[in-house]
C-alpha positions in Angstrom: -0.2 -0.1 0.1 1.4 3.5 -0.3 1.2 6.2 1.7 0.1 9.6 0.7 2.7 12.3 1.5 2.2 16.3 1.4 3.6 18.4 -0.9 5.2 21.8 0.5 2.9 24.5 -0.4 -0.8 22.4 -1.1 -3.8 21.5 1.9 -3.3 17.7 1.1 -4.9 15.6 4.0 -1.1 14.7 5.1 -0.6 17.9 5.7 -2.9 17.6 9.1 -1.5 18.8 12.2 -2.8 16.2 14.3 -2.6 12.9 11.8 0.0 10.3 12.8 2.2 8.6 11.0 4.3 4.7 11.2 4.1 2.1 13.5 2.3 4.1 17.3 3.3 1.5 19.3 2.2 3.3 22.0 -1.7 3.5 21.1 -1.6 -0.2 19.4 0.2 -1.6 22.5 -2.9 0.8 24.7 -5.3 -1.0 22.3 -3.5 -4.6 23.1 -3.1 -4.4 27.0 -6.8 -3.7 26.6 -7.8 -6.8 25.0 -5.4 -8.6 27.3 -7.9 -7.3 30.0 -11.3 -7.7 28.2 -10.0 -11.5 27.4 -8.8 -12.0 30.6 -11.9 -11.5 32.2 -13.8 -13.9 29.0 -11.7 -16.6 30.0 -12.9 -16.6 33.5 -15.9 -18.0 32.9 -14.6 -21.2 31.1 -12.2 -21.5 33.6 -14.7 -22.4 36.3 -16.7 -24.4 33.8 -15.7 -27.4 36.6 -16.1 -25.3 39.8 -20.1 -24.2 38.2 -20.6 -28.1 37.7 -20.0 -29.0 40.6 -21.6 -26.4 42.4 -24.7 -26.3 40.5 -24.8 -30.1 39.8 -24.7 -28.8 36.2 -24.6 -31.5 32.8 -22.2 -31.2 30.0 -25.0 -29.7 27.6 -26.0 -27.3 30.1 -22.3 -26.2 30.3 -22.5 -26.0 27.1 -25.9 -23.9 26.6 -23.8 -21.4 29.2 -20.7 -21.0 26.3 -23.6 -20.8 23.3 -25.8 -17.7 25.1 -22.1 -16.1 26.2 -21.2 -16.3 22.9 -23.7 -16.1 20.9 -24.1 -12.8 22.3 -21.2 -11.3 22.0 -21.3 -12.7 18.0 -24.5 -11.7 16.9 -23.7 -8.0 18.2 -20.8 -7.3 16.7 -21.7 -7.3 13.1 -24.2 -4.6 14.4 -21.4 -2.7 15.9 -19.1 -3.0 13.6 -21.4 -1.6 10.9 -23.1 1.0 12.6 -19.3 2.7 13.7 -17.9 2.4 9.8 -20.5 5.0 9.5 -21.2 6.8 12.8 -17.8 6.8 14.6 -18.3 6.8 18.4 -14.7 6.4 20.1 -16.9 6.2 23.9 -18.2 2.3 22.8 -15.2 1.4 23.9 -15.4 2.1 27.9 -19.2 1.8 27.8 -18.6 -1.6 26.8 -16.4 -2.2 29.1 -18.5 -1.2 31.9 -21.1 -3.8 31.0 -18.7 -6.1 31.5 -17.7 -5.7 34.5 -21.1 -5.8 35.6 -21.4 -8.7 34.2 -18.6 -10.0 36.3 -20.2 -9.2 39.6 -23.4 -11.2 38.4 -21.3 -13.7 38.0 -19.7 -13.7 41.2 -22.9 -13.7 43.5 -25.3 -15.8 41.0 -27.7 -18.4 42.8 -28.9 -20.2 40.0 -28.3 -21.7 36.7 -31.0 -18.8 35.0 -28.4 -15.5 36.6 -25.8 -17.7 34.8 -27.3 -17.4 31.9 -28.1 -13.5 32.3 -24.5 -13.3 33.8 -22.8 -14.8 30.5 -25.7 -13.3 28.4 -24.1 -9.2 29.8 -20.3 -10.1 29.3 -21.6 -11.9 25.7 -22.7 -7.6 24.7 -19.1 -6.1 26.7 -16.8 -7.9 24.4 -19.6 -7.2 21.4 -18.7 -3.4 22.0 -15.1 -3.3 23.1 -14.2 -6.1 19.7 -15.2 -3.9 16.6 -14.0 -0.5 17.9 -10.7 -1.3 19.3 -9.7 -3.5 16.3 -10.4 -0.2 14.1 -8.1 1.7 16.0 -5.3 -0.8 16.2 -6.0 -0.1 13.3 -5.5 3.1 12.5 -2.5 3.4 14.0 -1.0 0.6 12.4 1.1 3.2 9.8 0.1 0.4 7.5 1.2 -2.3 9.2 -2.1 -4.3 9.2 -1.4 -7.9 10.2 1.6 -6.6 12.3 -0.8 -4.3 14.2 -4.0 -7.1 14.1 -1.3 -9.5 15.6 -0.5 -7.4 18.1 -3.7 -6.4 19.0 -4.9 -10.0 19.2 -2.1 -11.5 20.9 -3.3 -9.0 23.8 -6.4 -10.9 24.0 -4.1 -14.4 23.5 -2.2 -13.7 26.7 -5.8 -12.4 28.2 -7.0 -15.8 27.3 -3.9 -17.6 28.8 -3.5 -15.7 32.2 -7.4 -15.8 33.2 -7.2 -19.9 33.4 -3.9 -19.4 35.5 -5.8 -16.8 37.5 -8.7 -18.6 38.1 -7.0 -21.7 39.6 -5.2 -19.3 41.7 -8.1 -17.3 43.2 -11.5 -18.7 43.0 -11.0 -22.5 42.3 -9.4 -22.4 46.1 -11.9 -19.5 46.9 -15.0 -20.5 45.8 -17.1 -18.4 43.1 -18.0 -15.0 44.8 -13.7 -15.0 44.5 -14.7 -13.7 40.8 -15.3 -10.2 42.1 -11.6 -9.7 42.2 -12.1 -9.8 38.5 -14.0 -6.5 38.8 -10.2 -4.8 38.9 -9.1 -6.0 35.7 -12.5 -4.6 34.2 -12.1 -1.3 36.2 -8.9 -0.8 34.4 -9.5 -1.5 31.2 -12.4 1.0 31.6 -9.1 3.3 32.3 -6.6 2.9 29.6 -10.4 2.8 27.3 -11.1 6.1 27.9 -7.7 7.4 27.6 -7.6 5.5 24.1 -10.8 7.4 23.0 -9.4 10.2 23.8 -6.8 10.2 21.2 -9.2 8.2 18.8 -11.5 11.7 19.1 -8.4 14.1 18.4 -6.4 11.5 15.9 -8.5 9.3 14.7 -11.1 11.4 11.9 -6.8 12.9 11.2 -6.0 9.2 10.0 -8.5 8.1 7.9 -8.1 11.4 5.8 -4.2 10.7 5.6 -5.7 7.5 3.9 -6.9 6.3 1.0 -9.8 6.6 1.0 -10.3 3.1 -0.5 -8.3 0.4 -1.4 -9.1 -1.5 -4.8 -8.8 -5.7 -3.4 -8.9 -6.6 -7.5 -11.4 -8.7 -7.0 -14.5 -9.6 -8.6 -17.9 -9.2 -7.1 -18.1 -13.0 -7.2 -14.6 -13.2 -6.0 -15.2 -11.3 -2.9 -18.2 -14.3 -2.2 -16.3 -17.1 -3.2 -13.2 -15.0 -0.3 -15.7 -14.3 2.4 -17.9 -18.0 2.1 -14.1 -19.8 2.4 -12.8 -17.7 5.4 -16.1 -18.7 7.1 -15.6 -22.6 6.4 -12.1 -21.9 7.5 -13.1 -19.9 10.8 -15.2 -22.7 11.6 -12.4 -25.5 11.4 -10.5 -23.0 13.4 -12.8 -22.4 16.1 -15.0 -25.2 16.3 -11.6 -27.0 17.7 -9.9 -24.5 19.1 -13.2 -24.5 21.3 -12.8 -27.6 22.1 -9.8 -27.0 24.2 -11.0 -23.5 25.4 -14.3 -25.6 27.3 -13.4 -28.8 27.5 -9.4 -29.6 27.2 -9.5 -29.3 31.1 -12.3 -32.5 31.3 -10.8 -34.2 28.7 -7.4 -34.1 30.8 -8.9 -35.1 34.0 -10.9 -37.8 32.3 -8.4 -39.3 30.5 -4.9 -39.0 33.2 -6.8 -38.7 36.0 -5.1 -35.2 36.9 -6.2 -32.5 39.3 -8.5 -29.3 38.0 -5.9 -27.0 39.3 -3.3 -29.1 37.3 -5.3 -29.1 34.3 -5.7 -25.3 34.7 -2.0 -25.7 34.1 -2.4 -27.9 31.0 -4.8 -25.5 30.1 -2.9 -22.2 30.0 0.3 -23.9 28.1 -2.0 -24.2 25.5 -3.4 -21.0 25.5 -0.2 -19.5 26.1 1.4 -20.7 22.7 -1.6 -19.7 21.1 -0.8 -15.9 22.2 2.5 -16.9 20.8 1.5 -18.3 17.8 -0.8 -15.2 16.6 1.8 -12.5 17.2 4.3 -14.4 14.9 1.1 -14.8 12.0 0.4 -11.1 11.4 4.5 -9.7 10.7 4.8 -13.0 8.7 1.7 -12.4 6.7 2.9 -8.8 6.1 5.9 -10.2 5.0 5.2 -13.4 2.8 1.1 -13.0 2.0 -1.7 -13.9 4.3 -2.5 -17.3 1.9 1.0 -18.7 2.9 0.1 -18.5 5.9 -2.9 -19.8 6.1 -1.9 -22.6 4.2 0.9 -23.3 6.8 -1.9 -22.9 10.2 -4.2 -26.0 9.3 -2.7 -28.2 6.5 0.8 -28.4 8.9 -0.9 -28.5 11.9 -2.9 -31.1 11.0 -0.3 -34.4 11.8 -0.1 -33.4 15.0 -4.1 -32.6 16.1 -4.6 -36.4 14.6 -1.6 -37.9 17.1 -2.8 -36.1 20.2 -5.9 -38.2 21.3 -3.6 -41.2 21.1 -0.8 -39.8 22.6 0.2 -39.9 26.8 0.2 -37.1 29.0 3.5 -36.0 27.9 2.8 -35.7 24.7 -0.6 -34.1 24.8 1.1 -31.4 26.3 3.7 -31.0 24.1 1.2 -32.2 20.9 -0.6 -29.1 22.4 1.7 -26.6 22.2 2.5 -27.2 17.9 -0.9 -27.5 17.8 -1.5 -23.8 19.6 1.2 -22.6 18.5 0.7 -23.6 14.6 -3.1 -22.6 14.4 -3.2 -19.6 15.7 -1.2 -17.9 13.4 -4.1 -17.9 10.6 -6.5 -15.2 12.2 -4.3 -12.1 11.7 -4.3 -12.9 8.4 -7.8 -14.2 8.0 -9.0 -11.1 9.6 -6.6 -9.2 7.4 -7.4 -10.5 4.3 -11.1 -10.0 4.9 -10.0 -5.9 5.4 -8.7 -6.2 2.2 -11.0 -7.9 0.4 -13.5 -6.1 1.7 -12.1 -2.3 1.6 -13.3 0.7 3.2 -15.4 -1.8 5.6 -13.0 -2.6 8.3 -15.8 -2.2 11.4 -18.0 -4.4 10.0 -15.5 -7.1 8.9 -14.1 -6.7 12.0 -17.5 -7.3 13.7 -17.8 -10.6 11.2 -14.9 -12.0 11.7 -14.6 -11.6 16.0 -18.6 -12.1 15.4 -17.9 -15.3 14.0 -15.3 -16.4 16.1 -17.6 -16.0 19.2 -20.8 -17.6 17.5 -18.6 -20.7 16.4 -17.0 -21.3 19.5 -20.6 -20.7 20.9 -22.3 -23.8 18.9 -19.6 -25.6 18.8 -19.0 -25.7 22.7 -22.6 -26.9 22.7 -22.3 -29.2 20.5 -19.6 -30.6 21.6 -20.6 -30.8 25.0 -23.7 -32.9 23.5 -21.4 -35.3 22.2 -19.5 -35.6 25.5 -22.7 -36.4 27.7 -23.2 -39.1 24.9 -20.5 -40.6 24.0 -17.6 -39.1 26.0 -15.0 -36.6 25.5 -12.1 -39.0 24.4 -14.8 -39.6 21.3 -15.1 -36.1 21.1 -11.5 -35.6 20.6 -11.3 -38.2 18.0 -14.0 -36.9 16.1 -12.5 -33.3 16.5 -8.7 -33.9 15.2 -9.9 -34.2 11.6 -11.3 -30.5 11.4 -7.5 -29.1 10.6 -8.0 -30.5 6.8 -10.5 -28.4 6.4 -7.8 -26.0 5.7 -7.5 -27.7 2.2 -9.8 -25.4 0.9 -7.2 -22.8 1.2 -6.6 -23.6 -2.3 -9.6 -21.6 -3.4 -9.4 -18.2 -1.8 -8.7 -15.7 -4.6 -5.0 -13.8 -4.8 -5.8 -9.6 -3.9 -3.9 -7.1 -4.7 -3.6 -5.4 -1.8 -0.1 -5.5 0.2 
């Protein structure tokens, strides 16, 4: 992508005194840190599933419904939020959404019934839906044209939070019970403070940055190719996030049943997997900027397939090692998928981000509910043998058209 430069003596948008240029690490880093805090809080819910299952006498199917309510609530709202803010930016939506998350955490900490757990999950989902499209837009505005690097930095914040969440849950919530979830309200309060500062930056510099950027970038795709590309991306998102959902929601149960580890030990293994996901996500963006999005997508799916097929038959040590490799390789695709979609549909950053993150939550929620039903019927070990084949859906990457945007 070419960057517009000002000609001396003209009134080019690039000459705007408040328009920043280059990769703005403090802004992208702040967005990533807010994403870390947001997803740390989001990770509390699946991390306490064993506790809730015991305290409320829930079945795997009921656990799956909690995940479905949370993730579908988040997924249904995100594209609409992104579509609206593409036309009418709402910088203050960022801290406002985090206030909803804070309320959801409070409800979760003091819920005394299964119905209240579902309400708490829905409120936390609303907070997540309002966060992701606008925060992703801010990261892109501060990217200086390094869109993949900015997206992966932003996303790795979320993945890091998702990895830390189970660890903190094992240390704080599991020993002291459900009410200890209230401590995570402090993380929400810190996130609100960070997001207020990001909203102020967006008000001062965000629109100026938009004026510096070309109004549209031709993707070089026909309308038919755009439709085909989005269908393929949806299939890839399905394969990726149903498979990842099997880890985030049920890996602890799998380890407990298959190897007899304790709940706290299983949380540590989950942390290792999610840390690998965070590292792989961070690597995927810069690599995609250099070698192309499609190449990264190929490697992340087809390359991980042998390890996924071997995992259900491995011992505990090899299960941990294979989970790390799977997390590293498969997670590298997300930034590439998001930026590829943004390049295929230029000028719709918020909408595309909302769809991508919405699909992530929606597919994960539906996948969690479906996997819970299958686990009740056939057992959690059988479920892992089944989903091991999902990465092979990555072969549809061959159908992705090549965009012209760099």
